N, C-alpha and C positions, 0 to 999 in steps of 0.2 A: 614683326609678323609681313610681310611683303605683301603684297597686290595678288592673290591668287589668279593665276596665269586666265582660265580661262574669263572670272574677271574682267581682268587687263583688256582682253581683245576684242570683248563686247564695251568694254569702257569706250577703248581711247579707239571706235571709228568712229563716236559720237568725234568726238573732240578732231581726229582725219577730218570731216565731213567739213566740223567748222573752218576752218583750215582749206578744205578747198574749195571755199564760194566763195574764196578773190577768182577774179577773174581771168583767164589767158593771161587776154593782151594787155594784164600792164603788172606782172609780176615780174618782170622784169626793175619794175618800180620801189614793190612794195607784195612782199609773204606773211603769212601766218607760218608757223615753223609752230609743235610741239617738243617736249623732252618728256620723257618719262625715269624717269631717279626717285627708286625707292618704293612711299607710296607718293609718288604725286608726283602730276600729268603738269608744270609749266608749257603758255600756252607766249611765245612775246612776233612780235613783229620785228617782220628786219625789212632793210631800207636798204639803196645804194649807197655808195660814200656821193654827200653834197659838188664835194669838193676836185679834181683831179687830183690834190697835188696829196686829198688826204689817204690816200694808197689806199688801195682793192678792197679791203675787208668793207661787210658792208655794215649796217648798227645794229642793237639790238635792243627792244623798248620792250618791259616785262607789260603781258596785261592780264593776266588770270595764273591762279592757282588751282586746282581739285588735288586737295588732297583723303588715301584714304585710310578711316578707320577702322580696322580686324574691327575690333571688341563690336562696337556697332552694325556696321558694316554700312555704311554709310559713306557718301561722297561729304565735301565740304568746299564752301566756295570762297577761294580767297581773293584781295585787288591788292595792288601793289603802290607805294606811294611815292614819291619822288624821289626820297633815297634810295627804294630801290627796296624797300623791307616793305614785308609780307603782313594784313591782316584780315582780321576774316570781314568779311561782306553781308552788312545781318539785315539786307534784303530780301535770303529766300533762305529757308531757312535746310542746314543738310540733310543728306535724301537719298536711297538707296536705288535712287534713278537718276546716274551722272547726265541724262538726258533734258530733265529738266532744270538743272545748272549752268548746263551749254548752253540752253537755249532762253538763259539769263544774260549771259555772257554778251550773246548774236543779240538780244533788243535792246537791252542796255539799260534800264528804263528812269535809270539817275545819271547818269552819263560820263559814270567811272569808269569803264573800261577806253572806249574810243573817244572820250572827249564830248 
């Protein structure tokens, strides 16, 4: 079962707000973007090539993933390891309020999301 459309719209707004916090004057150097796929919202950091010889493609680094569990009506926060594998972030419980999880990403008390 996918995320109900009304839930998706309301919850994605919190993720959009996080991504929009990158100031416009630095968006040619770094961007935060998200993608919704199935029951998950994935947040990535994007940067331009560090050298012209690398081509025009921006790099992507996975930052966080929010997964919706329809049986419990909850969201769980995941973080990515250096091999781009997702694992549950245990410093915050699953929540029905995705805003709490987005705040945890933003505040990053453990340094796992932003270093």
